[in-house]
N, CA, C, O and CB atoms as a CASP TS submission, in Angstrom:
PFRMAT TS
TARGET T0000
AUTHOR 0000-0000-0000
METHOD Language model
MODEL 1
PARENT N/A
ATOM      1  N   TYR     1      -2.465  11.893  -7.075  1.00  0.00           N
ATOM      2  CA  TYR     1      -1.787  10.942  -7.788  1.00  0.00           C
ATOM      3  C   TYR     1      -2.683   9.752  -8.083  1.00  0.00           C
ATOM      4  O   TYR     1      -3.021   8.990  -7.177  1.00  0.00           O
ATOM      5  CB  TYR     1      -0.585  10.555  -7.066  1.00  0.00           C
ATOM      6  N   PRO     2      -3.063   9.591  -9.310  1.00  0.00           N
ATOM      7  CA  PRO     2      -4.103   8.686  -9.733  1.00  0.00           C
ATOM      8  C   PRO     2      -3.810   7.204  -9.520  1.00  0.00           C
ATOM      9  O   PRO     2      -4.730   6.421  -9.284  1.00  0.00           O
ATOM     10  CB  PRO     2      -4.376   8.916 -11.140  1.00  0.00           C
ATOM     11  N   TYR     3      -2.507   6.802  -9.602  1.00  0.00           N
ATOM     12  CA  TYR     3      -2.207   5.396  -9.445  1.00  0.00           C
ATOM     13  C   TYR     3      -1.029   5.246  -8.557  1.00  0.00           C
ATOM     14  O   TYR     3      -0.286   6.205  -8.346  1.00  0.00           O
ATOM     15  CB  TYR     3      -1.960   4.726 -10.776  1.00  0.00           C
ATOM     16  N   THR     4      -0.824   4.040  -8.010  1.00  0.00           N
ATOM     17  CA  THR     4       0.261   3.911  -7.103  1.00  0.00           C
ATOM     18  C   THR     4       1.506   3.562  -7.955  1.00  0.00           C
ATOM     19  O   THR     4       1.435   2.907  -8.995  1.00  0.00           O
ATOM     20  CB  THR     4      -0.043   2.828  -6.000  1.00  0.00           C
ATOM     21  N   MET     5       2.632   4.044  -7.440  1.00  0.00           N
ATOM     22  CA  MET     5       3.907   3.839  -8.063  1.00  0.00           C
ATOM     23  C   MET     5       4.637   2.705  -7.355  1.00  0.00           C
ATOM     24  O   MET     5       4.400   2.418  -6.182  1.00  0.00           O
ATOM     25  CB  MET     5       4.734   5.127  -8.044  1.00  0.00           C
ATOM     26  N   LYS     6       5.559   2.052  -8.130  1.00  0.00           N
ATOM     27  CA  LYS     6       6.427   1.080  -7.452  1.00  0.00           C
ATOM     28  C   LYS     6       7.490   1.801  -6.623  1.00  0.00           C
ATOM     29  O   LYS     6       7.822   2.954  -6.898  1.00  0.00           O
ATOM     30  CB  LYS     6       7.099   0.137  -8.483  1.00  0.00           C
ATOM     31  N   ASN     7       8.008   1.134  -5.633  1.00  0.00           N
ATOM     32  CA  ASN     7       9.050   1.792  -4.783  1.00  0.00           C
ATOM     33  C   ASN     7      10.214   2.298  -5.648  1.00  0.00           C
ATOM     34  O   ASN     7      10.786   3.351  -5.365  1.00  0.00           O
ATOM     35  CB  ASN     7       9.595   0.790  -3.693  1.00  0.00           C
ATOM     36  N   SER     8      10.572   1.520  -6.738  1.00  0.00           N
ATOM     37  CA  SER     8      11.665   1.908  -7.608  1.00  0.00           C
ATOM     38  C   SER     8      11.386   3.267  -8.293  1.00  0.00           C
ATOM     39  O   SER     8      12.293   4.068  -8.521  1.00  0.00           O
ATOM     40  CB  SER     8      11.903   0.815  -8.661  1.00  0.00           C
ATOM     41  N   GLU     9      10.125   3.485  -8.604  1.00  0.00           N
ATOM     42  CA  GLU     9       9.724   4.696  -9.309  1.00  0.00           C
ATOM     43  C   GLU     9       9.856   5.875  -8.320  1.00  0.00           C
ATOM     44  O   GLU     9      10.364   6.936  -8.684  1.00  0.00           O
ATOM     45  CB  GLU     9       8.243   4.570  -9.875  1.00  0.00           C
ATOM     46  N   ILE    10       9.387   5.678  -7.042  1.00  0.00           N
ATOM     47  CA  ILE    10       9.454   6.678  -6.019  1.00  0.00           C
ATOM     48  C   ILE    10      10.966   7.010  -5.815  1.00  0.00           C
ATOM     49  O   ILE    10      11.346   8.180  -5.784  1.00  0.00           O
ATOM     50  CB  ILE    10       8.754   6.172  -4.681  1.00  0.00           C
ATOM     51  N   LYS    11      11.804   5.975  -5.678  1.00  0.00           N
ATOM     52  CA  LYS    11      13.238   6.228  -5.482  1.00  0.00           C
ATOM     53  C   LYS    11      13.792   7.031  -6.638  1.00  0.00           C
ATOM     54  O   LYS    11      14.559   7.974  -6.445  1.00  0.00           O
ATOM     55  CB  LYS    11      14.016   4.908  -5.334  1.00  0.00           C
ATOM     56  N   ARG    12      13.403   6.654  -7.827  1.00  0.00           N
ATOM     57  CA  ARG    12      13.911   7.434  -8.989  1.00  0.00           C
ATOM     58  C   ARG    12      13.445   8.903  -8.931  1.00  0.00           C
ATOM     59  O   ARG    12      14.195   9.825  -9.250  1.00  0.00           O
ATOM     60  CB  ARG    12      13.430   6.784 -10.327  1.00  0.00           C
ATOM     61  N   THR    13      12.249   9.074  -8.534  1.00  0.00           N
ATOM     62  CA  THR    13      11.741  10.467  -8.417  1.00  0.00           C
ATOM     63  C   THR    13      12.568  11.228  -7.407  1.00  0.00           C
ATOM     64  O   THR    13      12.920  12.381  -7.655  1.00  0.00           O
ATOM     65  CB  THR    13      10.237  10.491  -8.001  1.00  0.00           C
ATOM     66  N   ILE    14      12.907  10.592  -6.214  1.00  0.00           N
ATOM     67  CA  ILE    14      13.727  11.212  -5.222  1.00  0.00           C
ATOM     68  C   ILE    14      15.097  11.521  -5.819  1.00  0.00           C
ATOM     69  O   ILE    14      15.567  12.646  -5.645  1.00  0.00           O
ATOM     70  CB  ILE    14      13.846  10.319  -3.986  1.00  0.00           C
ATOM     71  N   LYS    15      15.743  10.639  -6.483  1.00  0.00           N
ATOM     72  CA  LYS    15      17.052  10.793  -7.005  1.00  0.00           C
ATOM     73  C   LYS    15      17.016  11.950  -8.102  1.00  0.00           C
ATOM     74  O   LYS    15      17.934  12.768  -8.162  1.00  0.00           O
ATOM     75  CB  LYS    15      17.562   9.405  -7.594  1.00  0.00           C
ATOM     76  N   GLU    16      15.975  11.989  -8.927  1.00  0.00           N
ATOM     77  CA  GLU    16      15.897  13.043  -9.989  1.00  0.00           C
ATOM     78  C   GLU    16      15.656  14.407  -9.359  1.00  0.00           C
ATOM     79  O   GLU    16      16.046  15.437  -9.908  1.00  0.00           O
ATOM     80  CB  GLU    16      14.751  12.727 -11.018  1.00  0.00           C
ATOM     81  N   SER    17      14.988  14.399  -8.164  1.00  0.00           N
ATOM     82  CA  SER    17      14.658  15.668  -7.515  1.00  0.00           C
ATOM     83  C   SER    17      15.849  16.322  -6.947  1.00  0.00           C
ATOM     84  O   SER    17      15.827  17.522  -6.671  1.00  0.00           O
ATOM     85  CB  SER    17      13.655  15.474  -6.447  1.00  0.00           C
ATOM     86  N   ARG    18      16.950  15.541  -6.750  1.00  0.00           N
ATOM     87  CA  ARG    18      18.202  15.962  -6.138  1.00  0.00           C
ATOM     88  C   ARG    18      17.994  16.506  -4.684  1.00  0.00           C
ATOM     89  O   ARG    18      18.667  17.416  -4.200  1.00  0.00           O
ATOM     90  CB  ARG    18      18.863  17.042  -7.025  1.00  0.00           C
ATOM     91  N   ILE    19      16.970  15.834  -4.038  1.00  0.00           N
ATOM     92  CA  ILE    19      16.710  16.116  -2.649  1.00  0.00           C
ATOM     93  C   ILE    19      17.079  14.820  -1.890  1.00  0.00           C
ATOM     94  O   ILE    19      16.755  13.712  -2.320  1.00  0.00           O
ATOM     95  CB  ILE    19      15.190  16.565  -2.406  1.00  0.00           C
ATOM     96  N   MET    20      17.780  15.008  -0.726  1.00  0.00           N
ATOM     97  CA  MET    20      18.191  13.954   0.078  1.00  0.00           C
ATOM     98  C   MET    20      17.074  13.288   0.826  1.00  0.00           C
ATOM     99  O   MET    20      16.084  13.950   1.140  1.00  0.00           O
ATOM    100  CB  MET    20      19.177  14.418   0.976  1.00  0.00           C
ATOM    101  N   GLN    21      17.177  11.994   1.136  1.00  0.00           N
ATOM    102  CA  GLN    21      16.092  11.306   1.862  1.00  0.00           C
ATOM    103  C   GLN    21      15.916  12.020   3.245  1.00  0.00           C
ATOM    104  O   GLN    21      14.784  12.237   3.680  1.00  0.00           O
ATOM    105  CB  GLN    21      16.427   9.728   2.048  1.00  0.00           C
ATOM    106  N   TYR    22      17.023  12.379   3.923  1.00  0.00           N
ATOM    107  CA  TYR    22      16.873  12.975   5.224  1.00  0.00           C
ATOM    108  C   TYR    22      16.053  14.270   5.161  1.00  0.00           C
ATOM    109  O   TYR    22      15.326  14.564   6.110  1.00  0.00           O
ATOM    110  CB  TYR    22      18.235  13.241   5.826  1.00  0.00           C
ATOM    111  N   GLU    23      16.144  15.065   4.062  1.00  0.00           N
ATOM    112  CA  GLU    23      15.447  16.237   3.908  1.00  0.00           C
ATOM    113  C   GLU    23      13.967  15.956   3.756  1.00  0.00           C
ATOM    114  O   GLU    23      13.147  16.642   4.366  1.00  0.00           O
ATOM    115  CB  GLU    23      15.980  16.983   2.779  1.00  0.00           C
ATOM    116  N   ILE    24      13.586  14.910   2.913  1.00  0.00           N
ATOM    117  CA  ILE    24      12.244  14.515   2.766  1.00  0.00           C
ATOM    118  C   ILE    24      11.670  14.080   4.103  1.00  0.00           C
ATOM    119  O   ILE    24      10.580  14.513   4.476  1.00  0.00           O
ATOM    120  CB  ILE    24      12.137  13.432   1.751  1.00  0.00           C
ATOM    121  N   ALA    25      12.392  13.222   4.836  1.00  0.00           N
ATOM    122  CA  ALA    25      11.932  12.764   6.152  1.00  0.00           C
ATOM    123  C   ALA    25      11.692  13.889   7.101  1.00  0.00           C
ATOM    124  O   ALA    25      10.702  13.872   7.832  1.00  0.00           O
ATOM    125  CB  ALA    25      12.915  11.825   6.753  1.00  0.00           C
ATOM    126  N   ALA    26      12.587  14.906   7.125  1.00  0.00           N
ATOM    127  CA  ALA    26      12.387  15.999   8.030  1.00  0.00           C
ATOM    128  C   ALA    26      11.078  16.827   7.543  1.00  0.00           C
ATOM    129  O   ALA    26      10.284  17.263   8.376  1.00  0.00           O
ATOM    130  CB  ALA    26      13.727  16.919   8.069  1.00  0.00           C
ATOM    131  N   GLN    27      10.903  17.012   6.209  1.00  0.00           N
ATOM    132  CA  GLN    27       9.743  17.737   5.810  1.00  0.00           C
ATOM    133  C   GLN    27       8.469  17.043   6.227  1.00  0.00           C
ATOM    134  O   GLN    27       7.465  17.692   6.521  1.00  0.00           O
ATOM    135  CB  GLN    27       9.759  17.947   4.348  1.00  0.00           C
ATOM    136  N   MET    28       8.507  15.657   6.254  1.00  0.00           N
ATOM    137  CA  MET    28       7.355  14.837   6.660  1.00  0.00           C
ATOM    138  C   MET    28       7.174  14.747   8.110  1.00  0.00           C
ATOM    139  O   MET    28       6.111  14.335   8.575  1.00  0.00           O
ATOM    140  CB  MET    28       7.470  13.490   6.133  1.00  0.00           C
ATOM    141  N   GLY    29       8.250  15.146   8.924  1.00  0.00           N
ATOM    142  CA  GLY    29       8.166  14.961  10.379  1.00  0.00           C
ATOM    143  C   GLY    29       8.380  13.612  10.845  1.00  0.00           C
ATOM    144  O   GLY    29       7.862  13.198  11.882  1.00  0.00           O
ATOM    145  N   ILE    30       9.170  12.879  10.065  1.00  0.00           N
ATOM    146  CA  ILE    30       9.564  11.417  10.477  1.00  0.00           C
ATOM    147  C   ILE    30      11.082  11.337  10.421  1.00  0.00           C
ATOM    148  O   ILE    30      11.702  12.243   9.864  1.00  0.00           O
ATOM    149  CB  ILE    30       8.901  10.252   9.467  1.00  0.00           C
ATOM    150  N   SER    31      11.687  10.347  10.944  1.00  0.00           N
ATOM    151  CA  SER    31      13.120  10.190  10.959  1.00  0.00           C
ATOM    152  C   SER    31      13.511   9.541   9.609  1.00  0.00           C
ATOM    153  O   SER    31      12.726   8.856   8.953  1.00  0.00           O
ATOM    154  CB  SER    31      13.594   9.320  12.205  1.00  0.00           C
ATOM    155  N   GLU    32      14.767   9.808   9.251  1.00  0.00           N
ATOM    156  CA  GLU    32      15.276   9.198   8.065  1.00  0.00           C
ATOM    157  C   GLU    32      15.250   7.628   8.138  1.00  0.00           C
ATOM    158  O   GLU    32      15.039   6.936   7.142  1.00  0.00           O
ATOM    159  CB  GLU    32      16.689   9.704   7.825  1.00  0.00           C
ATOM    160  N   TYR    33      15.461   7.163   9.284  1.00  0.00           N
ATOM    161  CA  TYR    33      15.401   5.665   9.550  1.00  0.00           C
ATOM    162  C   TYR    33      13.979   5.188   9.221  1.00  0.00           C
ATOM    163  O   TYR    33      13.826   4.184   8.525  1.00  0.00           O
ATOM    164  CB  TYR    33      15.776   5.303  11.104  1.00  0.00           C
ATOM    165  N   THR    34      12.900   5.901   9.718  1.00  0.00           N
ATOM    166  CA  THR    34      11.547   5.498   9.410  1.00  0.00           C
ATOM    167  C   THR    34      11.290   5.485   7.870  1.00  0.00           C
ATOM    168  O   THR    34      10.674   4.548   7.363  1.00  0.00           O
ATOM    169  CB  THR    34      10.558   6.444  10.118  1.00  0.00           C
ATOM    170  N   LEU    35      11.724   6.440   7.191  1.00  0.00           N
ATOM    171  CA  LEU    35      11.556   6.539   5.721  1.00  0.00           C
ATOM    172  C   LEU    35      12.231   5.332   5.136  1.00  0.00           C
ATOM    173  O   LEU    35      11.625   4.658   4.304  1.00  0.00           O
ATOM    174  CB  LEU    35      12.162   7.884   5.123  1.00  0.00           C
ATOM    175  N   CYS    36      13.449   5.014   5.516  1.00  0.00           N
ATOM    176  CA  CYS    36      14.154   3.872   4.927  1.00  0.00           C
ATOM    177  C   CYS    36      13.471   2.553   5.198  1.00  0.00           C
ATOM    178  O   CYS    36      13.497   1.631   4.383  1.00  0.00           O
ATOM    179  CB  CYS    36      15.556   3.814   5.441  1.00  0.00           C
ATOM    180  N   LYS    37      12.843   2.487   6.398  1.00  0.00           N
ATOM    181  CA  LYS    37      12.101   1.222   6.777  1.00  0.00           C
ATOM    182  C   LYS    37      10.891   1.094   5.896  1.00  0.00           C
ATOM    183  O   LYS    37      10.508  -0.022   5.544  1.00  0.00           O
ATOM    184  CB  LYS    37      11.656   1.221   8.306  1.00  0.00           C
ATOM    185  N   TRP    38      10.257   2.224   5.517  1.00  0.00           N
ATOM    186  CA  TRP    38       9.079   2.191   4.684  1.00  0.00           C
ATOM    187  C   TRP    38       9.306   1.539   3.256  1.00  0.00           C
ATOM    188  O   TRP    38       8.418   0.975   2.617  1.00  0.00           O
ATOM    189  CB  TRP    38       8.577   3.616   4.531  1.00  0.00           C
ATOM    190  N   PHE    39      10.573   1.691   2.862  1.00  0.00           N
ATOM    191  CA  PHE    39      10.920   1.148   1.512  1.00  0.00           C
ATOM    192  C   PHE    39      11.280  -0.351   1.497  1.00  0.00           C
ATOM    193  O   PHE    39      11.636  -0.912   0.461  1.00  0.00           O
ATOM    194  CB  PHE    39      12.096   1.930   0.942  1.00  0.00           C
ATOM    195  N   ARG    40      11.176  -0.969   2.671  1.00  0.00           N
ATOM    196  CA  ARG    40      11.381  -2.460   2.760  1.00  0.00           C
ATOM    197  C   ARG    40      10.253  -3.174   2.100  1.00  0.00           C
ATOM    198  O   ARG    40      10.421  -4.250   1.526  1.00  0.00           O
ATOM    199  CB  ARG    40      11.496  -2.942   4.233  1.00  0.00           C
ATOM    200  N   LYS    41       9.072  -2.555   2.186  1.00  0.00           N
ATOM    201  CA  LYS    41       7.919  -3.233   1.548  1.00  0.00           C
ATOM    202  C   LYS    41       7.360  -2.169   0.567  1.00  0.00           C
ATOM    203  O   LYS    41       7.744  -1.001   0.627  1.00  0.00           O
ATOM    204  CB  LYS    41       6.784  -3.741   2.651  1.00  0.00           C
ATOM    205  N   GLU    42       6.489  -2.577  -0.295  1.00  0.00           N
ATOM    206  CA  GLU    42       5.881  -1.626  -1.293  1.00  0.00           C
ATOM    207  C   GLU    42       5.093  -0.561  -0.429  1.00  0.00           C
ATOM    208  O   GLU    42       4.356  -0.896   0.498  1.00  0.00           O
ATOM    209  CB  GLU    42       4.863  -2.427  -2.385  1.00  0.00           C
ATOM    210  N   LEU    43       5.290   0.633  -0.775  1.00  0.00           N
ATOM    211  CA  LEU    43       4.677   1.732  -0.085  1.00  0.00           C
ATOM    212  C   LEU    43       3.227   1.743  -0.298  1.00  0.00           C
ATOM    213  O   LEU    43       2.729   1.385  -1.366  1.00  0.00           O
ATOM    214  CB  LEU    43       5.253   3.009  -0.503  1.00  0.00           C
ATOM    215  N   THR    44       2.458   2.201   0.834  1.00  0.00           N
ATOM    216  CA  THR    44       0.998   2.387   0.670  1.00  0.00           C
ATOM    217  C   THR    44       0.742   3.658  -0.122  1.00  0.00           C
ATOM    218  O   THR    44       1.628   4.503  -0.245  1.00  0.00           O
ATOM    219  CB  THR    44       0.272   2.455   2.059  1.00  0.00           C
ATOM    220  N   ALA    45      -0.429   3.796  -0.644  1.00  0.00           N
ATOM    221  CA  ALA    45      -0.789   5.014  -1.416  1.00  0.00           C
ATOM    222  C   ALA    45      -0.606   6.250  -0.524  1.00  0.00           C
ATOM    223  O   ALA    45      -0.171   7.300  -0.995  1.00  0.00           O
ATOM    224  CB  ALA    45      -2.280   4.933  -1.948  1.00  0.00           C
ATOM    225  N   GLU    46      -0.926   6.122   0.704  1.00  0.00           N
ATOM    226  CA  GLU    46      -0.844   7.245   1.657  1.00  0.00           C
ATOM    227  C   GLU    46       0.679   7.667   1.821  1.00  0.00           C
ATOM    228  O   GLU    46       1.031   8.846   1.782  1.00  0.00           O
ATOM    229  CB  GLU    46      -1.495   6.815   3.086  1.00  0.00           C
ATOM    230  N   GLN    47       1.500   6.666   1.997  1.00  0.00           N
ATOM    231  CA  GLN    47       2.956   6.876   2.146  1.00  0.00           C
ATOM    232  C   GLN    47       3.558   7.630   0.913  1.00  0.00           C
ATOM    233  O   GLN    47       4.291   8.613   1.011  1.00  0.00           O
ATOM    234  CB  GLN    47       3.674   5.489   2.330  1.00  0.00           C
ATOM    235  N   GLN    48       3.154   7.042  -0.273  1.00  0.00           N
ATOM    236  CA  GLN    48       3.550   7.599  -1.506  1.00  0.00           C
ATOM    237  C   GLN    48       3.097   9.165  -1.638  1.00  0.00           C
ATOM    238  O   GLN    48       3.878  10.039  -2.014  1.00  0.00           O
ATOM    239  CB  GLN    48       2.939   6.712  -2.644  1.00  0.00           C
ATOM    240  N   GLU    49       1.921   9.372  -1.330  1.00  0.00           N
ATOM    241  CA  GLU    49       1.414  10.766  -1.354  1.00  0.00           C
ATOM    242  C   GLU    49       2.211  11.644  -0.451  1.00  0.00           C
ATOM    243  O   GLU    49       2.617  12.729  -0.867  1.00  0.00           O
ATOM    244  CB  GLU    49      -0.050  10.828  -0.948  1.00  0.00           C
ATOM    245  N   ARG    50       2.465  11.221   0.801  1.00  0.00           N
ATOM    246  CA  ARG    50       3.244  11.979   1.739  1.00  0.00           C
ATOM    247  C   ARG    50       4.630  12.319   1.173  1.00  0.00           C
ATOM    248  O   ARG    50       5.061  13.471   1.197  1.00  0.00           O
ATOM    249  CB  ARG    50       3.374  11.211   3.037  1.00  0.00           C
ATOM    250  N   ILE    51       5.293  11.317   0.679  1.00  0.00           N
ATOM    251  CA  ILE    51       6.653  11.474   0.096  1.00  0.00           C
ATOM    252  C   ILE    51       6.625  12.467  -1.087  1.00  0.00           C
ATOM    253  O   ILE    51       7.451  13.376  -1.171  1.00  0.00           O
ATOM    254  CB  ILE    51       7.212  10.078  -0.385  1.00  0.00           C
ATOM    255  N   LEU    52       5.685  12.275  -1.967  1.00  0.00           N
ATOM    256  CA  LEU    52       5.634  13.074  -3.169  1.00  0.00           C
ATOM    257  C   LEU    52       5.276  14.615  -2.761  1.00  0.00           C
ATOM    258  O   LEU    52       5.779  15.577  -3.341  1.00  0.00           O
ATOM    259  CB  LEU    52       4.531  12.432  -4.194  1.00  0.00           C
ATOM    260  N   ALA    53       4.393  14.718  -1.749  1.00  0.00           N
ATOM    261  CA  ALA    53       3.968  15.988  -1.258  1.00  0.00           C
ATOM    262  C   ALA    53       5.125  16.712  -0.648  1.00  0.00           C
ATOM    263  O   ALA    53       5.279  17.916  -0.848  1.00  0.00           O
ATOM    264  CB  ALA    53       2.856  15.837  -0.273  1.00  0.00           C
ATOM    265  N   ALA    54       6.002  15.960   0.144  1.00  0.00           N
ATOM    266  CA  ALA    54       7.207  16.579   0.785  1.00  0.00           C
ATOM    267  C   ALA    54       8.151  17.070  -0.261  1.00  0.00           C
ATOM    268  O   ALA    54       8.713  18.158  -0.137  1.00  0.00           O
ATOM    269  CB  ALA    54       7.941  15.579   1.710  1.00  0.00           C
ATOM    270  N   ILE    55       8.346  16.249  -1.342  1.00  0.00           N
ATOM    271  CA  ILE    55       9.244  16.630  -2.379  1.00  0.00           C
ATOM    272  C   ILE    55       8.755  17.959  -3.055  1.00  0.00           C
ATOM    273  O   ILE    55       9.542  18.872  -3.309  1.00  0.00           O
ATOM    274  CB  ILE    55       9.365  15.479  -3.407  1.00  0.00           C
ATOM    275  N   ALA    56       7.497  18.015  -3.315  1.00  0.00           N
ATOM    276  CA  ALA    56       6.907  19.247  -3.941  1.00  0.00           C
ATOM    277  C   ALA    56       7.070  20.407  -3.067  1.00  0.00           C
ATOM    278  O   ALA    56       7.488  21.467  -3.533  1.00  0.00           O
ATOM    279  CB  ALA    56       5.434  19.080  -4.254  1.00  0.00           C
ATOM    280  N   ASP    57       6.749  20.272  -1.749  1.00  0.00           N
ATOM    281  CA  ASP    57       6.945  21.322  -0.767  1.00  0.00           C
ATOM    282  C   ASP    57       8.337  21.904  -0.723  1.00  0.00           C
ATOM    283  O   ASP    57       8.549  23.116  -0.679  1.00  0.00           O
ATOM    284  CB  ASP    57       6.610  20.813   0.552  1.00  0.00           C
ATOM    285  N   ILE    58       9.374  20.876  -0.739  1.00  0.00           N
ATOM    286  CA  ILE    58      10.746  21.335  -0.670  1.00  0.00           C
ATOM    287  C   ILE    58      11.091  22.085  -1.940  1.00  0.00           C
ATOM    288  O   ILE    58      11.691  23.159  -1.889  1.00  0.00           O
ATOM    289  CB  ILE    58      11.710  20.160  -0.451  1.00  0.00           C
ATOM    290  N   LYS    59      10.705  21.513  -3.107  1.00  0.00           N
ATOM    291  CA  LYS    59      10.979  22.267  -4.331  1.00  0.00           C
ATOM    292  C   LYS    59      10.260  23.648  -4.365  1.00  0.00           C
ATOM    293  O   LYS    59      10.847  24.619  -4.842  1.00  0.00           O
ATOM    294  CB  LYS    59      10.554  21.430  -5.546  1.00  0.00           C
ATOM    295  N   ALA    60       9.103  23.741  -3.908  1.00  0.00           N
ATOM    296  CA  ALA    60       8.396  25.035  -3.816  1.00  0.00           C
ATOM    297  C   ALA    60       9.211  26.046  -2.966  1.00  0.00           C
ATOM    298  O   ALA    60       9.371  27.218  -3.307  1.00  0.00           O
ATOM    299  CB  ALA    60       6.968  24.829  -3.194  1.00  0.00           C
ATOM    300  N   GLY    61       9.706  25.503  -1.844  1.00  0.00           N
ATOM    301  CA  GLY    61      10.546  26.402  -0.976  1.00  0.00           C
ATOM    302  C   GLY    61      11.795  26.810  -1.650  1.00  0.00           C
ATOM    303  O   GLY    61      12.256  27.934  -1.452  1.00  0.00           O
ATOM    304  N   GLU    62      12.406  25.905  -2.487  1.00  0.00           N
ATOM    305  CA  GLU    62      13.600  26.362  -3.147  1.00  0.00           C
ATOM    306  C   GLU    62      13.339  27.469  -4.217  1.00  0.00           C
ATOM    307  O   GLU    62      14.224  28.257  -4.551  1.00  0.00           O
ATOM    308  CB  GLU    62      14.277  25.178  -3.784  1.00  0.00           C
ATOM    309  N   ALA    63      12.203  27.484  -4.684  1.00  0.00           N
ATOM    310  CA  ALA    63      11.859  28.430  -5.791  1.00  0.00           C
ATOM    311  C   ALA    63      11.836  29.905  -5.196  1.00  0.00           C
ATOM    312  O   ALA    63      11.937  30.870  -5.955  1.00  0.00           O
ATOM    313  CB  ALA    63      10.398  28.035  -6.458  1.00  0.00           C
ATOM    314  N   HIS    64      11.710  30.045  -3.929  1.00  0.00           N
ATOM    315  CA  HIS    64      11.626  31.362  -3.303  1.00  0.00           C
ATOM    316  C   HIS    64      13.010  31.918  -2.807  1.00  0.00           C
ATOM    317  O   HIS    64      13.131  33.033  -2.300  1.00  0.00           O
ATOM    318  CB  HIS    64      10.652  31.281  -2.125  1.00  0.00           C
ATOM    319  N   VAL    65      14.067  31.011  -3.007  1.00  0.00           N
ATOM    320  CA  VAL    65      15.427  31.440  -2.565  1.00  0.00           C
ATOM    321  C   VAL    65      15.997  32.422  -3.459  1.00  0.00           C
ATOM    322  O   VAL    65      17.118  32.882  -3.237  1.00  0.00           O
ATOM    323  CB  VAL    65      16.368  30.297  -2.465  1.00  0.00           C
TER
END
């Protein structure tokens, strides 16, 4: 991901993916509470990458169902 996104863009990506935050958190190995806390400040590039990778992994898994 070549540039950092704003939190609002990440949230929109999550909403459009139709994946729940708790599912993303579980995929990342963190609690839903931790994920929510991350959104209190602008996410770091690493946090953004982890969230987007989790969404991609979940979507990839759904493709095999």
